[in-house]
Jmol script that loads the backbone (N, CA, C; Angstrom):
load data "model"
ATOM      1  N   MET A   1     106.432 102.767  87.117  1.00  0.00           N
ATOM      2  CA  MET A   1     106.282 103.135  88.293  1.00  0.00           C
ATOM      3  C   MET A   1     104.926 103.788  89.010  1.00  0.00           C
ATOM      4  N   THR A   2     104.261 104.465  88.039  1.00  0.00           N
ATOM      5  CA  THR A   2     103.295 105.540  88.625  1.00  0.00           C
ATOM      6  C   THR A   2     102.137 104.390  88.648  1.00  0.00           C
ATOM      7  N   LEU A   3     102.091 102.704  87.009  1.00  0.00           N
ATOM      8  CA  LEU A   3     101.272 102.371  87.030  1.00  0.00           C
ATOM      9  C   LEU A   3     101.397 101.508  88.285  1.00  0.00           C
ATOM     10  N   VAL A   4     101.889 100.704  88.852  1.00  0.00           N
ATOM     11  CA  VAL A   4     102.651  99.992  89.919  1.00  0.00           C
ATOM     12  C   VAL A   4     101.942 100.334  90.954  1.00  0.00           C
ATOM     13  N   LEU A   5     102.329 101.806  91.805  1.00  0.00           N
ATOM     14  CA  LEU A   5     101.636 102.209  92.957  1.00  0.00           C
ATOM     15  C   LEU A   5     100.798 102.930  92.894  1.00  0.00           C
ATOM     16  N   GLY A   6      99.839 103.228  91.693  1.00  0.00           N
ATOM     17  CA  GLY A   6      98.731 103.549  91.894  1.00  0.00           C
ATOM     18  C   GLY A   6      98.158 102.362  91.863  1.00  0.00           C
ATOM     19  N   TRP A   7      98.377 100.805  91.644  1.00  0.00           N
ATOM     20  CA  TRP A   7      97.548  99.967  91.341  1.00  0.00           C
ATOM     21  C   TRP A   7      97.771  99.444  92.842  1.00  0.00           C
ATOM     22  N   LEU A   8      98.832  99.373  93.689  1.00  0.00           N
ATOM     23  CA  LEU A   8      98.824  99.348  94.830  1.00  0.00           C
ATOM     24  C   LEU A   8      98.042 100.336  96.238  1.00  0.00           C
ATOM     25  N   PHE A   9      97.958 101.276  96.343  1.00  0.00           N
ATOM     26  CA  PHE A   9      97.971 102.656  96.543  1.00  0.00           C
ATOM     27  C   PHE A   9      97.049 103.366  95.857  1.00  0.00           C
ATOM     28  N   PRO A  10      95.784 103.246  95.599  1.00  0.00           N
ATOM     29  CA  PRO A  10      94.944 104.121  94.759  1.00  0.00           C
ATOM     30  C   PRO A  10      94.959 105.369  95.375  1.00  0.00           C
ATOM     31  N   GLY A  11      94.747 106.572  94.196  1.00  0.00           N
ATOM     32  CA  GLY A  11      94.957 107.873  94.576  1.00  0.00           C
ATOM     33  C   GLY A  11      96.190 108.614  95.109  1.00  0.00           C
ATOM     34  N   ILE A  12      96.357 108.281  96.436  1.00  0.00           N
ATOM     35  CA  ILE A  12      98.121 108.523  96.948  1.00  0.00           C
ATOM     36  C   ILE A  12      98.970 108.129  96.163  1.00  0.00           C
ATOM     37  N   GLY A  13      99.226 106.574  95.700  1.00  0.00           N
ATOM     38  CA  GLY A  13     100.058 106.244  94.594  1.00  0.00           C
ATOM     39  C   GLY A  13     100.426 106.787  93.824  1.00  0.00           C
ATOM     40  N   HIS A  14      99.360 107.415  92.872  1.00  0.00           N
ATOM     41  CA  HIS A  14      99.725 108.128  91.538  1.00  0.00           C
ATOM     42  C   HIS A  14     100.235 109.266  91.417  1.00  0.00           C
ATOM     43  N   LEU A  15      99.967 109.994  93.175  1.00  0.00           N
ATOM     44  CA  LEU A  15     100.830 111.266  92.951  1.00  0.00           C
ATOM     45  C   LEU A  15     102.410 110.669  93.325  1.00  0.00           C
ATOM     46  N   ILE A  16     102.213 109.878  94.690  1.00  0.00           N
ATOM     47  CA  ILE A  16     104.203 109.401  94.415  1.00  0.00           C
ATOM     48  C   ILE A  16     104.843 109.174  93.913  1.00  0.00           C
ATOM     49  N   GLY A  17     104.191 107.607  92.650  1.00  0.00           N
ATOM     50  CA  GLY A  17     104.545 107.311  91.348  1.00  0.00           C
ATOM     51  C   GLY A  17     105.085 108.779  90.494  1.00  0.00           C
ATOM     52  N   GLY A  18     104.108 109.078  90.354  1.00  0.00           N
ATOM     53  CA  GLY A  18     104.033 111.148  89.715  1.00  0.00           C
ATOM     54  C   GLY A  18     105.910 111.624  90.323  1.00  0.00           C
ATOM     55  N   PHE A  19     105.933 111.350  91.631  1.00  0.00           N
ATOM     56  CA  PHE A  19     106.630 112.698  91.916  1.00  0.00           C
ATOM     57  C   PHE A  19     107.781 111.689  91.634  1.00  0.00           C
ATOM     58  N   ILE A  20     107.910 110.263  91.979  1.00  0.00           N
ATOM     59  CA  ILE A  20     109.481 109.753  92.045  1.00  0.00           C
ATOM     60  C   ILE A  20     109.632 109.377  90.439  1.00  0.00           C
ATOM     61  N   GLY A  21     108.406 109.913  89.222  1.00  0.00           N
ATOM     62  CA  GLY A  21     109.245 109.743  88.228  1.00  0.00           C
ATOM     63  C   GLY A  21     109.766 111.317  87.579  1.00  0.00           C
ATOM     64  N   GLY A  22     108.762 111.687  88.380  1.00  0.00           N
ATOM     65  CA  GLY A  22     109.260 113.501  87.865  1.00  0.00           C
ATOM     66  C   GLY A  22     110.974 113.800  88.312  1.00  0.00           C
ATOM     67  N   PHE A  23     110.880 113.182  89.782  1.00  0.00           N
ATOM     68  CA  PHE A  23     112.641 113.087  90.039  1.00  0.00           C
ATOM     69  C   PHE A  23     113.297 112.513  89.603  1.00  0.00           C
ATOM     70  N   VAL A  24     113.237 111.227  88.984  1.00  0.00           N
ATOM     71  CA  VAL A  24     114.356 110.445  88.141  1.00  0.00           C
ATOM     72  C   VAL A  24     114.237 111.215  86.474  1.00  0.00           C
ATOM     73  N   ALA A  25     113.035 111.980  86.151  1.00  0.00           N
ATOM     74  CA  ALA A  25     113.338 112.340  84.819  1.00  0.00           C
ATOM     75  C   ALA A  25     114.186 113.856  85.560  1.00  0.00           C
ATOM     76  N   GLY A  26     113.951 114.642  86.304  1.00  0.00           N
ATOM     77  CA  GLY A  26     115.020 116.010  86.781  1.00  0.00           C
ATOM     78  C   GLY A  26     116.389 115.654  87.200  1.00  0.00           C
ATOM     79  N   LEU A  27     116.801 114.396  87.757  1.00  0.00           N
ATOM     80  CA  LEU A  27     118.085 114.273  88.009  1.00  0.00           C
ATOM     81  C   LEU A  27     119.049 113.367  86.371  1.00  0.00           C
ATOM     82  N   ILE A  28     118.370 113.086  85.128  1.00  0.00           N
ATOM     83  CA  ILE A  28     118.939 112.824  84.117  1.00  0.00           C
ATOM     84  C   ILE A  28     118.419 113.877  83.392  1.00  0.00           C
ATOM     85  N   ALA A  29     117.767 114.600  83.493  1.00  0.00           N
ATOM     86  CA  ALA A  29     117.554 115.914  82.521  1.00  0.00           C
ATOM     87  C   ALA A  29     118.767 116.962  82.804  1.00  0.00           C
ATOM     88  N   GLY A  30     119.091 117.304  84.092  1.00  0.00           N
ATOM     89  CA  GLY A  30     119.395 118.690  84.662  1.00  0.00           C
ATOM     90  C   GLY A  30     119.766 119.556  83.860  1.00  0.00           C
ATOM     91  N   GLY A  31     119.844 120.504  85.014  1.00  0.00           N
ATOM     92  CA  GLY A  31     120.288 122.022  83.914  1.00  0.00           C
ATOM     93  C   GLY A  31     118.446 123.065  84.500  1.00  0.00           C
ATOM     94  N   MET A  32     118.484 123.845  84.246  1.00  0.00           N
ATOM     95  CA  MET A  32     117.895 125.320  84.810  1.00  0.00           C
ATOM     96  C   MET A  32     116.661 124.874  83.766  1.00  0.00           C
ATOM     97  N   GLY A  33     115.487 124.643  84.672  1.00  0.00           N
ATOM     98  CA  GLY A  33     114.475 124.568  83.816  1.00  0.00           C
ATOM     99  C   GLY A  33     114.114 122.954  82.685  1.00  0.00           C
ATOM    100  N   LYS A  34     115.192 122.232  82.537  1.00  0.00           N
ATOM    101  CA  LYS A  34     114.965 121.093  81.864  1.00  0.00           C
ATOM    102  C   LYS A  34     114.596 120.065  82.873  1.00  0.00           C
ATOM    103  N   GLY A  35     114.753 120.052  83.758  1.00  0.00           N
ATOM    104  CA  GLY A  35     113.978 119.034  85.209  1.00  0.00           C
ATOM    105  C   GLY A  35     112.505 119.109  85.260  1.00  0.00           C
ATOM    106  N   ALA A  36     111.956 120.513  85.724  1.00  0.00           N
ATOM    107  CA  ALA A  36     110.559 120.399  85.581  1.00  0.00           C
ATOM    108  C   ALA A  36     109.932 119.872  84.501  1.00  0.00           C
ATOM    109  N   LEU A  37     110.229 120.031  83.239  1.00  0.00           N
ATOM    110  CA  LEU A  37     109.503 120.216  81.667  1.00  0.00           C
ATOM    111  C   LEU A  37     109.917 118.529  82.048  1.00  0.00           C
ATOM    112  N   ALA A  38     110.914 118.219  81.980  1.00  0.00           N
ATOM    113  CA  ALA A  38     110.607 116.446  82.007  1.00  0.00           C
ATOM    114  C   ALA A  38     109.751 115.792  83.413  1.00  0.00           C
ATOM    115  N   GLY A  39     110.278 116.434  84.301  1.00  0.00           N
ATOM    116  CA  GLY A  39     109.010 116.079  85.061  1.00  0.00           C
ATOM    117  C   GLY A  39     107.603 116.531  84.591  1.00  0.00           C
ATOM    118  N   PHE A  40     107.129 117.410  84.062  1.00  0.00           N
ATOM    119  CA  PHE A  40     105.626 117.597  83.730  1.00  0.00           C
ATOM    120  C   PHE A  40     105.437 116.338  82.654  1.00  0.00           C
ATOM    121  N   LEU A  41     106.471 116.290  81.790  1.00  0.00           N
ATOM    122  CA  LEU A  41     106.189 115.319  80.553  1.00  0.00           C
ATOM    123  C   LEU A  41     106.185 113.850  80.922  1.00  0.00           C
ATOM    124  N   ALA A  42     106.614 113.686  82.037  1.00  0.00           N
ATOM    125  CA  ALA A  42     106.496 112.139  82.778  1.00  0.00           C
ATOM    126  C   ALA A  42     105.037 112.464  83.175  1.00  0.00           C
ATOM    127  N   GLY A  43     105.047 112.936  83.989  1.00  0.00           N
ATOM    128  CA  GLY A  43     103.169 112.921  84.488  1.00  0.00           C
ATOM    129  C   GLY A  43     102.247 112.661  82.932  1.00  0.00           C
ATOM    130  N   ILE A  44     102.866 113.307  82.218  1.00  0.00           N
ATOM    131  CA  ILE A  44     101.807 113.711  81.388  1.00  0.00           C
ATOM    132  C   ILE A  44     101.458 112.492  80.915  1.00  0.00           C
ATOM    133  N   PHE A  45     102.176 111.620  80.253  1.00  0.00           N
ATOM    134  CA  PHE A  45     102.488 110.483  79.696  1.00  0.00           C
ATOM    135  C   PHE A  45     102.320 109.712  80.278  1.00  0.00           C
ATOM    136  N   GLY A  46     102.227 109.900  81.665  1.00  0.00           N
ATOM    137  CA  GLY A  46     102.045 108.636  82.822  1.00  0.00           C
ATOM    138  C   GLY A  46     100.825 108.301  83.106  1.00  0.00           C
ATOM    139  N   GLY A  47     100.046 109.596  82.456  1.00  0.00           N
ATOM    140  CA  GLY A  47      98.521 109.667  82.526  1.00  0.00           C
ATOM    141  C   GLY A  47      98.061 108.636  81.422  1.00  0.00           C
ATOM    142  N   ILE A  48      98.576 109.423  79.772  1.00  0.00           N
ATOM    143  CA  ILE A  48      98.724 108.721  78.644  1.00  0.00           C
ATOM    144  C   ILE A  48      98.451 106.930  78.846  1.00  0.00           C
ATOM    145  N   ILE A  49      99.660 106.715  79.294  1.00  0.00           N
ATOM    146  CA  ILE A  49     100.092 105.152  79.232  1.00  0.00           C
ATOM    147  C   ILE A  49      99.055 104.547  79.973  1.00  0.00           C
ATOM    148  N   ILE A  50      98.489 105.292  81.563  1.00  0.00           N
ATOM    149  CA  ILE A  50      97.470 104.437  81.905  1.00  0.00           C
ATOM    150  C   ILE A  50      96.103 104.705  81.485  1.00  0.00           C
ATOM    151  N   ALA A  51      96.022 105.524  80.854  1.00  0.00           N
ATOM    152  CA  ALA A  51      94.292 105.638  79.723  1.00  0.00           C
ATOM    153  C   ALA A  51      94.647 104.337  78.407  1.00  0.00           C
ATOM    154  N   ILE A  52      95.952 104.515  78.016  1.00  0.00           N
ATOM    155  CA  ILE A  52      95.317 103.281  76.774  1.00  0.00           C
ATOM    156  C   ILE A  52      95.666 101.917  77.498  1.00  0.00           C
ATOM    157  N   LEU A  53      96.502 101.383  78.567  1.00  0.00           N
ATOM    158  CA  LEU A  53      96.160 100.208  79.129  1.00  0.00           C
ATOM    159  C   LEU A  53      94.847 100.436  79.699  1.00  0.00           C
ATOM    160  N   ALA A  54      93.975 101.250  79.901  1.00  0.00           N
ATOM    161  CA  ALA A  54      92.804 101.210  80.290  1.00  0.00           C
ATOM    162  C   ALA A  54      91.783 100.077  79.277  1.00  0.00           C
ATOM    163  N   ILE A  55      91.997 101.801  78.506  1.00  0.00           N
ATOM    164  CA  ILE A  55      91.433 101.205  76.989  1.00  0.00           C
ATOM    165  C   ILE A  55      91.277  99.735  76.368  1.00  0.00           C
ATOM    166  N   VAL A  56      92.393  99.025  76.596  1.00  0.00           N
ATOM    167  CA  VAL A  56      93.247  97.712  75.561  1.00  0.00           C
ATOM    168  C   VAL A  56      92.550  96.736  76.657  1.00  0.00           C
ATOM    169  N   GLY A  57      92.547  97.280  78.161  1.00  0.00           N
ATOM    170  CA  GLY A  57      92.647  96.074  79.211  1.00  0.00           C
ATOM    171  C   GLY A  57      90.553  95.929  78.710  1.00  0.00           C
ATOM    172  N   LEU A  58      90.490  96.886  78.746  1.00  0.00           N
ATOM    173  CA  LEU A  58      88.238  96.807  79.018  1.00  0.00           C
ATOM    174  C   LEU A  58      88.117  96.344  77.431  1.00  0.00           C
ATOM    175  N   VAL A  59      88.775  96.641  76.366  1.00  0.00           N
ATOM    176  CA  VAL A  59      88.289  95.816  75.414  1.00  0.00           C
ATOM    177  C   VAL A  59      88.548  94.753  75.005  1.00  0.00           C
ATOM    178  N   ALA A  60      89.136  94.008  75.317  1.00  0.00           N
ATOM    179  CA  ALA A  60      89.836  92.719  75.489  1.00  0.00           C
ATOM    180  C   ALA A  60      89.356  92.008  77.331  1.00  0.00           C
ATOM    181  N   VAL A  61      88.593  92.472  78.157  1.00  0.00           N
ATOM    182  CA  VAL A  61      87.645  91.918  78.948  1.00  0.00           C
ATOM    183  C   VAL A  61      86.219  91.311  78.357  1.00  0.00           C
ATOM    184  N   GLY A  62      85.937  92.698  77.496  1.00  0.00           N
ATOM    185  CA  GLY A  62      84.426  92.897  77.064  1.00  0.00           C
ATOM    186  C   GLY A  62      84.720  91.865  75.867  1.00  0.00           C
ATOM    187  N   GLY A  63      85.402  91.814  75.043  1.00  0.00           N
ATOM    188  CA  GLY A  63      85.801  91.124  73.931  1.00  0.00           C
ATOM    189  C   GLY A  63      85.779  89.336  74.476  1.00  0.00           C
ATOM    190  N   ALA A  64      86.086  89.310  75.302  1.00  0.00           N
ATOM    191  CA  ALA A  64      86.509  87.857  75.722  1.00  0.00           C
ATOM    192  C   ALA A  64      84.949  87.021  76.779  1.00  0.00           C
ATOM    193  N   THR A  65      84.409  88.451  77.121  1.00  0.00           N
ATOM    194  CA  THR A  65      83.120  87.595  77.845  1.00  0.00           C
ATOM    195  C   THR A  65      82.025  88.148  77.060  1.00  0.00           C
ATOM    196  N   GLY A  66      81.956  89.039  75.913  1.00  0.00           N
ATOM    197  CA  GLY A  66      80.990  89.261  75.040  1.00  0.00           C
ATOM    198  C   GLY A  66      80.919  89.176  74.018  1.00  0.00           C
ATOM    199  N   GLY A  67      81.925  88.694  73.382  1.00  0.00           N
ATOM    200  CA  GLY A  67      82.055  88.585  71.772  1.00  0.00           C
ATOM    201  C   GLY A  67      82.421  90.306  71.727  1.00  0.00           C
ATOM    202  N   ILE A  68      81.732  90.415  70.023  1.00  0.00           N
ATOM    203  CA  ILE A  68      81.736  91.709  69.230  1.00  0.00           C
ATOM    204  C   ILE A  68      81.368  92.617  69.900  1.00  0.00           C
ATOM    205  N   LEU A  69      80.272  92.437  70.676  1.00  0.00           N
ATOM    206  CA  LEU A  69      79.308  93.428  70.928  1.00  0.00           C
ATOM    207  C   LEU A  69      79.603  94.235  72.721  1.00  0.00           C
ATOM    208  N   GLY A  70      80.620  93.193  73.221  1.00  0.00           N
ATOM    209  CA  GLY A  70      80.983  93.352  74.971  1.00  0.00           C
ATOM    210  C   GLY A  70      82.249  93.967  74.360  1.00  0.00           C
ATOM    211  N   GLY A  71      83.113  94.122  73.028  1.00  0.00           N
ATOM    212  CA  GLY A  71      84.065  94.776  73.274  1.00  0.00           C
ATOM    213  C   GLY A  71      83.906  96.041  72.429  1.00  0.00           C
ATOM    214  N   ILE A  72      82.749  96.431  72.012  1.00  0.00           N
ATOM    215  CA  ILE A  72      82.432  97.649  71.478  1.00  0.00           C
ATOM    216  C   ILE A  72      82.385  98.190  72.728  1.00  0.00           C
ATOM    217  N   PHE A  73      81.138  97.816  73.950  1.00  0.00           N
ATOM    218  CA  PHE A  73      80.806  98.103  74.975  1.00  0.00           C
ATOM    219  C   PHE A  73      82.474  98.770  76.031  1.00  0.00           C
ATOM    220  N   GLY A  74      82.698  97.807  76.012  1.00  0.00           N
ATOM    221  CA  GLY A  74      83.685  97.167  76.855  1.00  0.00           C
ATOM    222  C   GLY A  74      84.967  98.788  75.980  1.00  0.00           C
ATOM    223  N   GLY A  75      85.293  98.852  74.864  1.00  0.00           N
ATOM    224  CA  GLY A  75      85.769 100.299  73.820  1.00  0.00           C
ATOM    225  C   GLY A  75      85.351 101.300  74.425  1.00  0.00           C
ATOM    226  N   LEU A  76      84.170 101.359  75.063  1.00  0.00           N
ATOM    227  CA  LEU A  76      83.203 102.823  75.484  1.00  0.00           C
ATOM    228  C   LEU A  76      83.298 102.905  76.802  1.00  0.00           C
ATOM    229  N   ALA A  77      83.375 101.776  77.438  1.00  0.00           N
ATOM    230  CA  ALA A  77      84.225 102.382  78.551  1.00  0.00           C
ATOM    231  C   ALA A  77      85.194 102.487  79.110  1.00  0.00           C
ATOM    232  N   GLY A  78      86.025 101.532  78.116  1.00  0.00           N
ATOM    233  CA  GLY A  78      87.576 102.180  78.455  1.00  0.00           C
ATOM    234  C   GLY A  78      88.116 103.534  77.822  1.00  0.00           C
ATOM    235  N   LEU A  79      86.911 104.075  77.032  1.00  0.00           N
ATOM    236  CA  LEU A  79      87.267 105.192  76.799  1.00  0.00           C
ATOM    237  C   LEU A  79      87.078 106.117  77.559  1.00  0.00           C
ATOM    238  N   PHE A  80      85.694 106.100  78.558  1.00  0.00           N
ATOM    239  CA  PHE A  80      85.037 107.547  79.852  1.00  0.00           C
ATOM    240  C   PHE A  80      86.336 106.521  80.590  1.00  0.00           C
ATOM    241  N   VAL A  81      87.040 105.437  80.870  1.00  0.00           N
ATOM    242  CA  VAL A  81      87.884 105.345  82.034  1.00  0.00           C
ATOM    243  C   VAL A  81      89.325 106.437  81.669  1.00  0.00           C
ATOM    244  N   GLY A  82      89.740 105.971  80.562  1.00  0.00           N
ATOM    245  CA  GLY A  82      91.010 106.796  79.698  1.00  0.00           C
ATOM    246  C   GLY A  82      90.819 108.182  79.587  1.00  0.00           C
ATOM    247  N   ILE A  83      89.301 108.576  79.614  1.00  0.00           N
ATOM    248  CA  ILE A  83      89.720 110.632  79.670  1.00  0.00           C
ATOM    249  C   ILE A  83      89.712 110.930  81.037  1.00  0.00           C
ATOM    250  N   ILE A  84      88.776 109.830  81.820  1.00  0.00           N
ATOM    251  CA  ILE A  84      88.823 110.475  83.270  1.00  0.00           C
ATOM    252  C   ILE A  84      90.734 110.327  83.818  1.00  0.00           C
ATOM    253  N   ALA A  85      91.000 109.170  83.455  1.00  0.00           N
ATOM    254  CA  ALA A  85      92.488 109.147  83.644  1.00  0.00           C
ATOM    255  C   ALA A  85      93.711 110.248  83.241  1.00  0.00           C
ATOM    256  N   ILE A  86      93.003 110.957  82.238  1.00  0.00           N
ATOM    257  CA  ILE A  86      93.895 111.620  81.390  1.00  0.00           C
ATOM    258  C   ILE A  86      93.527 112.715  82.507  1.00  0.00           C
ATOM    259  N   ILE A  87      92.297 113.199  82.581  1.00  0.00           N
ATOM    260  CA  ILE A  87      92.105 114.622  83.065  1.00  0.00           C
ATOM    261  C   ILE A  87      92.524 114.590  84.576  1.00  0.00           C
ATOM    262  N   LEU A  88      92.491 113.275  85.334  1.00  0.00           N
ATOM    263  CA  LEU A  88      93.216 112.973  86.703  1.00  0.00           C
ATOM    264  C   LEU A  88      94.869 113.492  86.888  1.00  0.00           C
ATOM    265  N   ALA A  89      95.361 112.772  85.543  1.00  0.00           N
ATOM    266  CA  ALA A  89      96.710 112.623  85.125  1.00  0.00           C
ATOM    267  C   ALA A  89      97.412 114.453  85.407  1.00  0.00           C
ATOM    268  N   VAL A  90      96.980 115.686  85.683  1.00  0.00           N
ATOM    269  CA  VAL A  90      97.153 116.810  85.663  1.00  0.00           C
ATOM    270  C   VAL A  90      97.771 116.826  86.728  1.00  0.00           C
ATOM    271  N   PHE A  91      96.624 115.982  88.206  1.00  0.00           N
ATOM    272  CA  PHE A  91      97.429 116.038  89.522  1.00  0.00           C
ATOM    273  C   PHE A  91      99.033 115.415  89.126  1.00  0.00           C
ATOM    274  N   GLY A  92      98.548 114.495  88.283  1.00  0.00           N
ATOM    275  CA  GLY A  92     100.467 113.578  88.694  1.00  0.00           C
ATOM    276  C   GLY A  92     101.563 114.415  87.929  1.00  0.00           C
ATOM    277  N   ALA A  93     100.589 115.159  86.569  1.00  0.00           N
ATOM    278  CA  ALA A  93     102.054 116.110  86.413  1.00  0.00           C
ATOM    279  C   ALA A  93     102.372 117.536  87.167  1.00  0.00           C
ATOM    280  N   ILE A  94     101.560 117.559  87.879  1.00  0.00           N
ATOM    281  CA  ILE A  94     102.280 118.853  89.192  1.00  0.00           C
ATOM    282  C   ILE A  94     103.106 118.251  90.263  1.00  0.00           C
ATOM    283  N   ALA A  95     102.902 116.797  90.467  1.00  0.00           N
ATOM    284  CA  ALA A  95     103.636 116.141  91.488  1.00  0.00           C
ATOM    285  C   ALA A  95     104.968 116.178  90.906  1.00  0.00           C
ATOM    286  N   SER A  96     104.678 115.542  89.444  1.00  0.00           N
ATOM    287  CA  SER A  96     105.711 115.826  88.627  1.00  0.00           C
ATOM    288  C   SER A  96     107.014 116.535  88.306  1.00  0.00           C
ATOM    289  N   THR A  97     106.379 117.457  88.469  1.00  0.00           N
ATOM    290  CA  THR A  97     106.713 118.475  88.186  1.00  0.00           C
ATOM    291  C   THR A  97     107.947 119.067  89.467  1.00  0.00           C
ATOM    292  N   ILE A  98     107.215 118.937  90.259  1.00  0.00           N
ATOM    293  CA  ILE A  98     107.695 119.200  91.708  1.00  0.00           C
ATOM    294  C   ILE A  98     108.989 118.747  91.863  1.00  0.00           C
ATOM    295  N   GLY A  99     108.540 116.725  91.456  1.00  0.00           N
ATOM    296  CA  GLY A  99     109.816 116.034  91.504  1.00  0.00           C
ATOM    297  C   GLY A  99     111.284 116.664  90.696  1.00  0.00           C
ATOM    298  N   GLY A 100     110.570 116.914  89.720  1.00  0.00           N
ATOM    299  CA  GLY A 100     111.342 117.408  88.797  1.00  0.00           C
ATOM    300  C   GLY A 100     112.526 118.299  89.288  1.00  0.00           C
ATOM    301  N   LEU A 101     111.864 119.673  89.914  1.00  0.00           N
ATOM    302  CA  LEU A 101     112.359 120.536  90.520  1.00  0.00           C
ATOM    303  C   LEU A 101     113.041 120.135  91.237  1.00  0.00           C
ATOM    304  N   ILE A 102     113.146 119.238  92.672  1.00  0.00           N
ATOM    305  CA  ILE A 102     114.242 118.633  92.791  1.00  0.00           C
ATOM    306  C   ILE A 102     115.223 117.881  92.320  1.00  0.00           C
ATOM    307  N   GLY A 103     114.964 117.082  91.552  1.00  0.00           N
ATOM    308  CA  GLY A 103     115.906 116.143  90.356  1.00  0.00           C
ATOM    309  C   GLY A 103     116.616 117.710  90.088  1.00  0.00           C
ATOM    310  N   GLU A 104     116.428 118.360  89.735  1.00  0.00           N
ATOM    311  CA  GLU A 104     116.715 119.387  88.881  1.00  0.00           C
ATOM    312  C   GLU A 104     118.129 120.437  90.091  1.00  0.00           C
ATOM    313  N   LEU A 105     117.525 120.026  91.583  1.00  0.00           N
ATOM    314  CA  LEU A 105     118.351 121.035  91.988  1.00  0.00           C
ATOM    315  C   LEU A 105     119.515 120.234  92.604  1.00  0.00           C
ATOM    316  N   LEU A 106     119.138 118.695  92.826  1.00  0.00           N
ATOM    317  CA  LEU A 106     120.258 117.908  93.732  1.00  0.00           C
ATOM    318  C   LEU A 106     121.603 117.397  91.945  1.00  0.00           C
ATOM    319  N   THR A 107     121.572 117.811  90.970  1.00  0.00           N
ATOM    320  CA  THR A 107     122.266 117.547  90.354  1.00  0.00           C
ATOM    321  C   THR A 107     122.724 119.247  90.120  1.00  0.00           C
ATOM    322  N   ARG A 108     122.813 120.115  90.693  1.00  0.00           N
ATOM    323  CA  ARG A 108     123.729 121.224  91.090  1.00  0.00           C
ATOM    324  C   ARG A 108     124.231 121.210  91.895  1.00  0.00           C
TER     325      ARG A 108
END
end "model"
wireframe off; spacefill off
backbone 0.3
color backbone group
């Protein structure tokens, strides 16, 4: 969800996707505090998945266009983009935690 909305609407799409992911995680988890924790973990893992896809994608593009050396430079560029994605995933985790709290409250 986060990846699709982030692709369509960069910036705000990541926050909305994280909020929706946390909301669904909160609905599934239920219970006091479990929804917030599930939402937070959904936000963090969403950022990690985006980072992994960025690394793999840039390695593939670099390897296809520049051979082995292009794959190495693509991997380094993907690592840089992945680190930035993980740092920015903190904001998605906050939005997911809020969504998890709301989803948790609706299960009561």
